[in-house]
Each structure stands twice: as structure tokens, then as C-alpha cells.
N, C-alpha and C positions, 0 to 999 in steps of 0.2 A: 320469675320475677325477682328471686331473691338473688337470682345471680348480679341481676343489672341493676337492684340497688347495692347490693357490694361493691360494683364497680363506678357507679355515681359516689359511696362516699371515700372508695382508695382516692379516686382524683382530685375529691376533694380537697383530702389531706395533703396529696401532694402539690395545691395547687394551681390542674388543670381546668382550666375553663373551658365549656365548651362553645365550638362560633357560632355566633348571632345567627336564629335562623333566618332563613328567606322572608322578607317582609310581604314582597307581592311577586304575583305568578310571572307577570312579566319580567321580571330580572331573569330568570330562568332562557326564558324567549334572544334576550338583549343578551346573556353569553353563548350563548346556542350560534348565535348570529356571527359571534367572533369569531369564535373558533369553522364557522363554518366558510370565514372568508378568510382567515388565516391555513385556514385547510387546503379551498383552492388554489392559493397565492401556491404554495406548495406543494401542493401541483402541478401547476402552469410552470414554475417553476424548476421541475426535476424536467419536466419535458421539453424545456427549451436545454438543458444540458444535455440531453437524449440526443437529441434530433441538433442539435451542433456542435456537436464534439468534433468533430473533424477542424472545425476552423476555432474554440477554446481552449481543445485540450494541447495545441504544442502552446499557445500562449499563457496559456497559465500555468503551463511548467515550463515556460520561458522565466514566467515572472518569481515562480517563486525559486529554482534557481537562484534567480541573479537577485533575489532579497539574499540568500542565505551568501550567495559573495561576496554582495557589496561591502562588507566590512572591511574584504581587503582590498579594493577598488581605492576606498575611504584610507586606506593605510599607507598604500602606495601614492598616492595625491599628499599625502600628507608628506614626504617624502621627493615630494617636488617629478613622482613621474607621473605622466596626463592619463586622465581617464580613459582615455579612449584606447593606448600602450597597453597599458593594462587590461582593460575588456578582448582585446585581442589576442592578447596572453593565453587571456583563460578561457575564451573558445577553442584557443587553436592547441589547448592542450587536451579541453576534453573529446575535440573531435581527434586528435591523439589515439587518443586513450583508445574509445571509439574503436576506431581502423585497428588499434592491436589487436582487441578482443576478437574483432569481428574475423580477421585476420585465421588468429590462430583456430576459432571453432571452425572456420569454413571450413578446412581439411576434415575434418573429424563424422561435423555432420553428414559432409555430401560424403564420405563411405557410409555413413550410418544409413543413408535413405539409400545408397546404392543395395546394401543388402536387408532392407529391410524385411523378403520378403524370406531370406533365408533369417534374420531374428526374430521372428515371428514364430517361426516354425521352433527354435532352438527355445523361445520362451513358453512356448506352450510345450513343450516334450519338459521342460523344468516343472513347470506346474497341474503335472498330471494327478495329483491331488484332490486339487480342485474342480477336476471335470465331472464330477458325477455331482458334488452340490448345483457349481453352474449348468448343468445339463437338468436337474432337475428347475434351476430358476426359470428356464428358457421352457421347457415343457411348459408351465406355471404360467408363464406369462403368455403362449401361445393360445393358454385356454381362454385365460380369462381379453385378450384381444386377439384373436386369427386374422382377424385382417383377408388380404388379399393373399392366397398362399398359391394361387395362378401364376403370382410374378414371376418375368423371369430379371434376374437381373445384369446387363449385360458392364463387362469389368474392364474400361478403358483405359487400364495401365498405366504409365504415365502423366496422362491427361490429369486425371482424379490427381495429383499433385501441384500441376503446372497453376491449373488456372486458378485454384484457390491463391496459390501464391501469386502470382501475378496480380491479381484482385487486392492482395493486401498492400506489396512493393511500389504499385502505381501511385496512392493516393499517400503513403507513406513517405515516399520521395520528396512530395508538396511541402506534407506537414516538416517533413525536417529541416526541408531550410525556410518557412515562418518560423519555428522555433529557434534557428539557427539565427537568425537578423533580428528577431523582437529580445535574445539574450542580447546581440551586442547592443543593441537601443537601449536598453532594459541598466546593461552595466554602465551606458556614455552617459548616460541621462535621467540618471536619479535620481539625485537630488534637485535638477530642474520641475520631476517630475513633482519631485515632492513640495518644494516649493508652490508648483502650478494647485499643488489640493490646502495646504496651507490659505492661502489668497484665497481657495471660494469660501473659504467656512470663514460661520459670523461671528466676531467673539471672540475676546483671549483665553476660554477655558476649554474652545471648541478647540481651539489652533493649540494649546498646550496640550493637552488630550491626543491627541491623535499625533501630535509629537512622539510622545508616551510610547505611543501602544506600534509606530512604527521601530521606535528604537527595540526597544524590549523585542518584536517580533524576527528584526533581523538579529537581534542579541541570542535571540534564542533557536531560531534554525542556524547558526554558525554553529553554535555549541552540539545540537542536538548531531549535525552530518558530520566535526569534526568527532565527535566519541563514538558514533554507528561507523564512521569506518576507517576509524580505529582500530576497533573491533573485528570488522569484518576482512579485515587486513590480515588479522589476530587468526580470527577462523577461519579462513581461505589457506593459510599456510599450514592450517594442522589440518584440512581435509589433505593437501595436495601430499603432506606425510604418510597420512594415516592411509590413503589411496595405494602411495608410491611400496608404502613395506606388506599392503595386503596383496598387488601384484597386476592392481587397473590399468589396467593401456594409457596413457597420456595422464600421467593424477593431474597435472598442472591445467587440462582442462577441467576436471575438478574440480579445482582450486577456485579458480576464477568463476567458475559455478556456482557452486558456493559463497563465494563473497559478494556475489549482485545480486542471488538470487535473495541474502539474509537481509538488506533492504526492504526488501518485500517482509514483515510481521505474517509467521502462521502460514502462511500460503506459502510463501516463499522455500521455506524448512521442510511441507510438505512434498511441494514439488522437486527440490534437493531428495530428500529421502526417496522415493518414487526410483529417478532418475537410479540414484547406485545402487537402488534392489535392483531395477529391468539391466543397467549394465554386468550386475555383479550376475544373472542368471547364466547373460552371453558368457561369461569371462570363465564362470567356475564348472567343478562340476554338478554339485552337490546344493541345494536351500537352500541347507545349513550354513554354507561358505559364504555362501549368496548373501546370506542377510549380516553380518560379520561391516559389513559396509552401513551401511543403513539403521545401525543399532548403536552405532559407533555416535553416527550423527545425528542422531537423536539426544543424543548422551552429551554432546557438543552445545548441540541450540540449545536444551532446556539448563544445563552451566548456568549457559550466556545472557538467555534470556527469564532465568529467573533471579537466577543471585548478582550478575555481573551488569550486566544493567539497571537493575533497579538502584545500585551500589552508588553506580555512579551518579546518575542522572537524577534518581527520584527524590534526592533532594531539594533540586533546583521546579525539575517541573512530572508535576505528576497525572503517569495517564493513568487512566483507567483501564487494567485487558481488557474490560466487556465492551467498553466503545472503542476502544483501538481493532477490538478485533467486527464489530457489528460497522466501522468505517472501510476497515477491508473490504469484508465483503457491498457495500454498496461501493464503492466507488469501481472496485471491480468488477462488480454488473453492470454500470453505469459508460465508464473509459477501457475498460480491460486491463493486459497487466500495467498500463502507464498510469491510471488511474489508483489501481493496488500501489504503486511504486509512489502516487500521490497525497497517500490515505493518509500518513504519519503527520507530513507537513502541512497538509486542507487544519488535521484533528488540533496539533497545535498555533496553528493562527489561529482557529476558536475561540480555543481555549487561553490565549492570552486574549485577547479583544471581551474577551467574555470575562475576563477576570479587571480589565480597568472598565467596562460601562458598569457591569457589577461588583463592586467590591465586594471582598470576602470581609462578615464582619463575625463574632462571635456564634457558634452556633446553638440554640436554644437548645433549651432542657427538653428530649423528647418522652413522653411515653409511653413504657415499656412492651 
């Protein structure tokens, strides 16, 4: 009792008042019903996003990229270049860059796939120090969930790789066409689409707020993409040089992988470190030699993520690392690798929209 009395006296001295108590029990049920309605809406929205990802994913990706590239189209139009010509040039650059990357990666990836049994045996030999812990873990797993030990697994060889590859590439081709067509129309007709949305809104304030939000989203996305692309180019060049000095085969491939994977925060760096470690195990005789490249990359990624990136965009757009990590985890679970790539742009869109709808005021002094 003395403790609570002292706390009340301290709160009174600081001028902190307790919130008003609930007057009626019905207010609790009203708040609960509202929360249940919002929760039901969010669950239904998640279900729609998950089951319609084949249609929504390429369209939303095109909208995000089109919004990011919109300032270039507008600037070209200011110099007398038609919208459709700038749009076709930008889409051609995107397709050309993707074709070059796929061409460069096709040879090494094909070779690694062909040598998969040999690579697996080499990695197992290099990681012999982990045989005892893994065997103990496997024994524990079998004791907890023994399963059917009489089941005989038939090895189908190459079919195990071809079947999922065909299942992935077949819808991916249609989604790629949908993405490119949507991106072209998005770049060409962005102004008409914006004017159409403005005409649908009622009231001068709503129209002006929408224009401010859309302009701010375009500016922030374009600024973020420019900064991240410049940083990723420097990171890719550093990885290319580092892997060449260490003695990796095809160092340019690892530079390209580092550059593109770094567009996905946290997850991309982790995947790149694992790739470097796996290739190091294959290329070098000792475990310590194989760990040089991944440890160096982790150091570079840490400097980039904790020092360089916040220093450049921290003042313009504050992104909470926990929010970004959860966004990457959620969208990767929802839409896979492309969803992980879209996590930061979608977070920027949500943050800018919330800042306009709920403008920040002076934060009240909260109790310690």
C-alpha cells in the first residue's frame, strides 16, 4: 500500500493524471466488437493477398517500380520527349539488364547444378566437425518423431530438379509479361491515372492531400532507389574485388549477386554470406580459408547498413529497423523473394501516407 501511495503522490507532483475510468460495461463490449471487426478485416485482407498473389504480385511490383521511375518520365516530358518513348526506353533498360544478369549467371549455375552430387560430398567432407552434433540432433529427432522407418525413398534423379523448376517457370513467364505490360502502361498513363483519382475525390482538401501524398511517395521512392542503387553498386564492386583477391572462381558473379541481394534488407545479406561460405568450402581446402569471404562480407554489410545508409537517408526518411525486419519477414512469407524485395518500398509508402493522414505533433512527456 505504501508503494502505490508513493506512486500516486509522485504522479500528482509530475502533473500526470490517470485516464478516466470506464463508465459502463457496455463500452467494453463496444470496443471489443470494433477490434473484432478490424481483426476480421485484416485476416480477410491477408487471405486475399495470399491467394491472389499470382495476379497482384506482378501488378503491384509494376506499380511500385513505375511510381519510382515516374520522375524520370516527367523530366523527359519536360524536355519534349513523349511519355511513351521514355517508358519504352526504361522498360528496355530493365529487360536488358535482367537479360545480361541471367546470361552471366546461367553458365555458373548450370555447372553447379551438374556438379551437385560432387559439391555436396565436398561440403560434407569440409564440415566433418559438425557430424557429431548433427548426428545427435538427428537421433533426438528420430526418438521424438520416429515416423515410418520402413518407408523406402526412390531417388528420381534429375526429375526432382526439373519438376519444381518447370512448375515455377510456367506461371513466372505469364507474370513477367503481365509485369512488363503493366509497367509500360503505368509509366505512360500515370498522369491520367492520377487525374482520374483526383476527379473521384470530393472536396478541395481531399484532392490536395492526395496530390501531396502521391508526390511525396514518388520523391521518397526515387530518392531511396537512387541511394540504395549507388550503395549496392559500390558493395558489388567491393565483393568482386575481394573475391578476386581471395581466389574465388567467377568473382563478377558474386559481385552481381551481392548487388541484387542487398536490395532485400537482412535476408539478402544472410543469403549472400551463406553462398560465399558454401563456395569457399568447395574452392579452398580449410574451413578457416573458406570463412574469410563471408566474414568480410558481413563486415561490409554491417558498415553499409549501420553507418552509411542511416547517414545518407536517415534525416530524410526514418525507418525503424525492427519494422523493416518484420516487413521483410511478412512479405517474404506472403509473396516469396519478390515480396521481400517490395517490403521496404511498401513500408515507405505506408510511412509517407500515415505521416500525411496523421501529421506528427509534439510528443507529450510520458512517465518513466
